[in-house]
N, C-alpha and C positions, 0 to 999 in steps of 0.2 A: 756901329749899333748895335743895340744890346736886345735880347730877347723881352718881349712886352712882359710888363709886371700887372697882375699875375698871371702864370699859364694854369693851363687844364690839363690833365692828365685823366684817360678813361680806363679804366681795368674793371673787367668783369661788369659791364653797362653802367658803372658808378663814376661819374667824375668828379675828380678831385682838384679842387681849386687851390693852388698853390702859390703863396706869395714869394716874392724874391727876400730872401733871409740873408745872402751873402753876394758878395760883389767883388771882382778884382779885375786887374786890365786884361787879363783872357780867360776869364772863367766866371759862372754864376751859378746860385744854389736857389732852389724854389723848396721851400718846405712846407706840408699840411701842419696846421696849428698842434697837432698832436705828435707829430714827427714820425708817423706812421709811412707817410710815401716823402720823396725826396726827388729831385730833379736835378742831376748836374749836367753843366755844358761846359766845356773846356778844351782851351784849344796852346799846342805848342810848336814850336818851331826852332828847328837845330839843322840839322842836315837835310830833315824831311820835317812836312806838315802833318801833324797831328790832330783832326777835330776829336771830341769824342761827347756824345751825350748817352746819360745812362738815367733809368729811375731805378731806385732803390725801393723796397716794399718790406714792411712788417707786417706781422700778425701775430695774437696769440692765440694758442692752440693747446689741445690737451696732451700732456710728456706720454708719448707710445710705452716708456716705462715704468711709469708713476699714474695710473690714471685719474688720479684723485687732485694732481699738480696741472697747471698750465704753465706754459712757459712760452717766452718770445722768440720767434722765428723769422729769419730777414733773408733778402733774396735782391739779387741784380739784374737787369737786365740792359746790355750797351751795346753801342755802334762805335766803332771806333774807325775813322777813315785817315788812311795813311798814304800821303801821296809825294812826290817829290817837288821841290821847290819851284821847278819849271816843270814845263812838258803837257802839263794837263790843266786845262781852265777849268774855273769853278764850274761852268755848265757841262763838261765833258766828266767830270768827277761826280756831278750831281747823275748822269745820265746812269755811270756804273753803281751808284748806290741804287736807283731808282728800281733797274735791272736785279740786284740781291732783294729789295723789298718785294717785289712783284713775284719773285720767287717763292717768298717766305709767305704771302698771302695769298697765294692763288689757292682755288679748290678750299677752299675755309681754313685754310693754315695747314695744308696735310704736311707741308715740306717741315715747319715749323713744329708740327708734331713729331715726326720722324727724327728732328735733330734731338728734340729734348727727350725722346724715347730712345738715345744712345745709335740709332741708325748713322752707317756711313756709308 
């Protein structure tokens, strides 16, 4: 079963509608019409199962070295779930993910801010 088309990603209270732009046997890509926001979903299976979801974001902002010049900046945020072929059900793997997401979003995202601030 595939993710529905389109997908919506909300960044800084702005919802971005992303229609499907690519589809493979174990991956899908959803992209904003101007290419500035992209959602990638992919799966691989070898000795382990890896499920990945990634948001890529681009923006144009002033060049800190040449103030009259704007340049394109990009970043991405992803989650990769790595698990053995056997030993964990989908429900159990989801519970581990839920724990991580709860940690990162608790107290208005304090742990995410600490992570991005370089704390360990």
